[in-house]
C-alpha positions as CSV (number, residue, x, y, z in Angstrom):
1,M,61.5,25.3,98.0
2,R,60.8,28.5,96.4
3,Q,63.0,30.3,93.7
4,G,60.0,33.4,92.9
5,L,59.7,35.8,90.5
6,A,60.6,38.8,92.4
7,S,63.5,37.6,95.6
8,S,64.1,39.8,98.4
9,T,67.4,38.0,99.1
10,I,70.4,40.4,99.2
11,F,73.7,38.9,97.1
12,S,76.6,40.3,98.4
13,L,79.8,40.8,96.4
14,S,81.4,41.6,99.9
15,G,83.9,38.5,101.1
16,E,82.3,39.2,104.6
17,A,79.8,36.9,106.7
18,P,76.4,38.5,107.1
19,G,76.0,39.7,110.6
20,A,73.4,40.2,113.1
21,Q,73.1,44.4,112.6
22,M,71.1,43.3,109.7
23,L,67.9,42.2,111.8
24,A,66.7,46.1,112.0
25,E,66.2,46.5,108.2
26,P,62.4,45.8,107.3
27,G,61.6,42.6,105.0
28,D,58.9,40.2,103.9
29,H,60.1,36.9,104.9
30,A,57.9,35.5,102.3
31,A,59.9,36.9,99.5
32,F,62.8,35.6,100.6
33,D,64.6,32.4,98.8
34,S,63.5,29.6,100.4
35,A,66.9,27.0,101.7
36,V,66.6,24.2,104.1
37,L,69.0,23.4,107.1
38,V,70.1,20.2,107.0
39,G,72.4,18.0,109.4
40,E,72.5,14.5,111.4
41,T,69.1,15.3,113.1
42,T,67.9,18.3,111.8
43,R,65.9,19.5,108.7
44,L,64.7,23.0,109.3
45,P,63.1,25.3,106.1
46,C,64.4,28.7,106.0
47,S,64.6,32.1,104.3
48,L,67.8,33.2,102.9
49,R,67.6,36.7,103.8
50,K,71.4,37.9,102.7
51,L,73.9,35.5,101.0
52,S,77.8,36.4,100.4
53,A,81.0,34.4,99.8
54,A,81.6,33.7,103.6
55,G,78.2,33.0,104.8
56,A,74.4,33.6,105.1
57,M,71.9,35.4,107.2
58,L,68.7,33.0,107.4
59,H,65.6,33.7,108.8
60,L,64.2,30.7,111.2
61,D,60.9,30.0,112.7
62,D,62.6,27.0,114.7
63,E,65.2,26.3,117.3
64,I,68.5,25.6,116.2
65,V,69.5,22.5,118.1
66,E,72.7,21.5,116.2
67,S,75.1,24.0,115.3
68,E,78.1,21.8,113.8
69,G,78.5,19.7,110.4
70,L,75.1,21.3,108.9
71,H,74.6,22.1,105.4
72,L,72.3,24.8,103.5
73,A,70.4,23.2,100.9
74,L,69.8,25.9,98.5
75,A,66.7,25.8,95.8
76,N,69.1,25.5,93.0
77,G,70.9,22.6,93.7
78,Q,73.6,23.2,95.8
79,S,74.7,22.2,99.2
80,L,76.7,24.2,101.4
81,P,78.5,22.8,104.3
82,G,79.4,25.2,107.5
83,R,78.7,26.0,110.6
84,I,76.0,27.9,112.7
85,A,78.1,31.4,114.1
86,W,75.1,33.4,115.9
87,T,71.4,33.0,116.4
88,E,69.6,36.1,117.3
89,Q,66.2,36.7,117.2
90,G,64.5,34.2,114.8
91,A,67.3,34.7,112.4
92,A,70.9,32.9,112.3
93,G,74.6,33.4,110.7
94,F,75.7,30.4,108.7
95,L,79.6,30.3,108.1
96,F,80.3,28.1,105.1
97,E,83.3,25.5,104.7
98,T,84.7,27.3,102.4
99,P,84.0,30.5,100.4
100,I,81.7,30.4,97.6
101,D,80.9,32.4,93.8
102,V,78.5,34.8,94.5
103,V,77.9,35.0,90.6
104,S,78.0,31.7,89.8
105,T,74.9,31.4,92.4
106,L,73.0,33.8,91.0
107,A,73.6,32.2,87.7
108,R,72.5,28.8,89.0
109,N,69.2,30.4,90.6
110,L,68.8,31.9,87.0
111,A,68.8,28.9,85.5
112,C,66.3,26.7,87.5
113,L,63.4,29.3,86.1
114,P,61.9,29.6,82.3
115,A,63.7,32.3,80.6
116,E,60.9,34.7,80.8
117,R,61.0,34.6,84.6
118,R,64.5,35.3,85.3
119,S,65.2,38.5,87.0
120,V,68.7,39.5,89.4
121,P,67.7,40.4,92.5
122,R,69.5,43.1,94.8
123,V,73.2,42.7,94.7
124,E,75.3,44.6,97.0
125,L,78.2,45.8,95.8
126,H,80.5,49.4,96.6
127,Q,81.8,50.6,93.6
128,T,82.9,54.2,92.5
129,I,79.7,55.6,90.3
130,C,78.9,59.2,88.7
131,V,75.4,60.5,89.9
132,R,74.3,63.6,87.3
133,R,71.0,65.5,88.1
134,G,70.6,68.3,85.7
135,N,74.2,70.6,86.1
136,Q,74.9,69.0,89.5
137,V,77.4,65.9,89.0
138,E,78.7,63.7,92.0
139,F,81.1,61.0,92.6
140,T,80.1,58.5,95.2
141,R,79.8,54.8,96.0
142,S,76.9,52.7,95.1
143,R,75.6,50.4,98.3
144,N,73.7,48.1,95.6
145,L,72.3,47.1,92.1
146,S,69.4,45.5,90.7
147,Q,67.6,45.2,87.4
148,G,65.0,47.7,88.0
149,G,67.3,50.7,90.0
150,C,70.5,51.1,92.6
151,G,70.6,52.8,96.1
152,F,74.1,54.7,97.0
153,E,75.7,57.2,98.7
154,T,74.9,61.4,98.0
155,D,75.4,64.8,99.3
156,I,73.3,66.3,96.6
157,A,69.9,66.9,98.1
158,L,67.8,64.9,96.3
159,Q,64.2,64.6,96.2
160,E,61.5,62.0,95.3
161,G,60.7,62.1,91.8
162,D,64.4,63.9,90.7
163,P,65.3,62.9,87.8
164,V,69.1,61.4,87.6
165,Q,71.3,59.6,85.4
166,I,73.6,57.0,87.0
167,N,77.4,56.1,85.8
168,F,78.6,52.3,86.9
169,D,82.3,51.2,85.3
170,G,81.2,49.4,81.9
171,L,77.6,49.8,81.7
172,R,75.7,52.7,79.4
173,P,74.5,55.4,81.3
174,L,71.4,54.4,82.8
175,D,68.7,57.3,83.0
176,G,65.8,56.9,86.4
177,V,64.1,58.9,88.6
178,V,64.6,59.3,92.7
179,K,62.0,56.8,94.4
180,W,63.4,57.7,98.1
181,S,66.0,59.8,99.7
182,Q,67.1,59.7,103.5
183,G,69.9,61.7,104.8
184,S,73.0,60.9,102.8
185,F,71.6,57.5,100.8
186,A,69.1,57.6,98.1
187,G,67.4,54.7,95.9
188,V,67.1,55.5,92.0
189,A,64.4,53.6,89.8
190,F,65.7,52.8,86.1
191,G,63.8,54.1,83.6
192,E,64.2,50.6,81.6
193,D,65.3,47.7,83.3
194,L,68.9,46.3,82.5
195,P,68.6,42.7,80.6
196,W,70.0,39.9,83.3
197,Q,72.2,38.9,79.9
198,V,73.9,42.4,80.1
199,L,73.9,42.7,83.9
200,M,75.2,39.1,84.9
201,P,78.5,39.4,82.9
202,W,78.5,42.7,84.2
203,L,78.6,41.3,87.8
204,R,81.3,38.6,87.0
205,Q,83.6,41.3,85.9
206,A,82.7,43.3,88.8
207,Q,83.4,40.5,91.2
208,Q,86.9,39.9,89.9
209,T,88.1,43.7,89.6
210,P,86.6,45.5,92.4
211,S,86.0,49.5,92.3
212,H,86.9,51.8,95.0
213,H,85.5,55.2,96.2
214,T,88.1,57.9,95.5
215,R,87.8,61.6,96.7
216,M,88.4,64.7,94.6
217,A,91.9,66.1,96.1
218,V,94.9,67.6,94.2
219,I,98.2,66.0,95.4
220,Q,102.0,66.2,94.7
221,E,103.0,63.3,92.9
222,P,106.7,63.0,92.2
223,T,106.3,60.4,89.3
224,G,103.8,60.0,86.1
225,L,103.5,58.9,82.7
226,I,103.5,62.7,81.3
227,P,107.1,63.6,80.7
228,D,106.6,67.0,81.4
229,K,107.6,68.5,84.3
230,Q,105.4,71.4,84.1
231,A,102.3,68.6,84.1
232,I,99.5,69.5,86.4
233,R,99.5,66.6,89.1
234,L,95.9,66.0,90.1
235,D,93.7,63.1,91.9
236,V,90.4,64.2,90.6
237,P,87.7,61.6,89.5
238,A,86.8,61.8,85.7
239,R,84.8,59.8,83.3
240,V,86.2,58.3,79.9
241,R,83.9,56.8,77.4
242,E,85.1,54.1,74.9
243,G,82.0,53.2,72.2
244,V,79.3,52.9,74.6
245,R,80.4,51.8,77.4
246,W,81.6,54.6,80.0
247,W,83.8,54.3,82.9
248,N,84.9,56.0,86.2
249,V,88.4,57.1,86.2
250,K,90.8,58.8,88.3
251,L,93.1,62.0,86.2
252,R,96.6,61.7,87.7
253,G,98.2,64.8,85.4
254,I,97.3,66.7,82.6
255,T,98.7,69.3,80.2
256,P,97.3,70.8,76.8
257,Q,98.2,67.8,74.6
258,L,98.3,64.7,77.1
259,V,96.3,63.8,80.1
260,E,97.0,60.6,82.4
261,F,94.6,58.7,84.4
262,E,93.9,55.7,86.2
263,S,91.6,53.2,85.6
264,R,90.5,49.3,85.9
265,A,89.1,49.3,82.4
266,P,91.0,47.0,79.8
267,F,92.0,50.2,77.3
268,A,94.8,49.2,75.1
269,N,97.3,51.0,73.1
270,G,95.1,53.2,70.3
271,A,92.3,53.1,72.0
272,Q,90.1,55.7,70.7
273,L,88.3,57.3,73.6
274,W,86.3,60.3,74.9
275,I,87.2,61.9,78.4
276,S,84.7,63.9,80.2
277,L,86.9,66.7,81.9
278,P,85.9,68.2,85.4
279,N,84.7,72.0,84.5
280,I,85.0,72.3,81.0
281,G,83.3,69.1,79.0
282,G,85.7,66.9,77.3
283,G,86.8,66.1,74.4
284,P,88.7,62.7,72.0
285,A,91.6,61.4,72.8
286,S,93.8,58.3,71.9
287,V,95.6,55.6,74.1
288,I,99.5,56.3,73.7
289,E,100.9,54.4,76.4
290,T,99.6,52.3,79.8
291,D,102.1,50.6,82.7
292,D,101.1,47.8,85.6
293,R,99.8,50.6,87.8
294,H,96.7,50.5,85.5
295,R,97.7,54.1,84.3
296,F,96.8,55.1,80.4
297,L,98.3,58.4,79.1
298,C,96.1,59.7,76.2
299,E,96.8,62.2,73.6
300,F,94.3,64.9,72.7
301,R,93.0,64.9,69.3
302,L,92.9,69.1,69.6
303,P,94.9,70.2,72.3
304,L,93.3,72.2,75.3
305,K,93.7,76.1,75.7
306,A,95.3,77.6,79.0
307,G,92.2,79.1,80.1
308,D,90.8,75.2,79.9
309,L,93.5,73.6,82.3
310,Q,93.1,76.7,84.8
311,R,89.6,75.7,85.1
312,I,90.2,71.7,85.4
313,G,93.4,72.6,88.1
314,A,90.6,74.5,90.6
């Protein structure tokens, strides 16, 4: 069974099983990871087009006779029991009896290869990311990530060759160039590949604490960590840096001395952060309070000016 250098198989962090709508997507069957569909009277070689926690989409050259009591044997030695849910145009949907750990499957795939040949294929995941092109900044949603690049939704009119910077929660800023742009979607190739030793533990964390895409808005929120009734209440995407790692957060409130934000990041009381604020740049702050809603209250090292608050509120 093939376990090649650059797999085209999509590994999804979604809990949903792949559907037949993927059939329209282009792809080289020879580049997909190989597998074998095994039953009581069946042993069919197949290609693994997409794999999620709930199931897999397979490419098959032969017709499936059995639909129940099957096992999907992967190149890494895993044997996954399940059944055929649908067939169409030489493809089939395979549902697992019990959900699998996709990141563990990726890790097993890597372990089967020599260290110099290990490469993480494209992983489908939807997270809030920050995209920068020059002085344009957009908080949007990712579609996939690999060691060499990513795909995402965008409202910026990106052109092939445009230099951009991409920020995923908990990773260093990733510089790259636009490889393609079509409608509201774009793909970027990183200037330097993410090492698999960095990407794999990050994917594990992303699988456990998924991020959700948010839209910029101003809301009236009755309660918050900031005790000042004159605080500006917000629902505005922003970024926070701790050390070399950046996180995409949601601002909830701000005064000249304090800022409150929501994040899944594991910030501790006393953590020293740099908070990037919309329209004014940013500044250093310290975490002084947290709560069970994933809210963090920080105190600015230097108070903001009244004009700064007006620009943020706008």
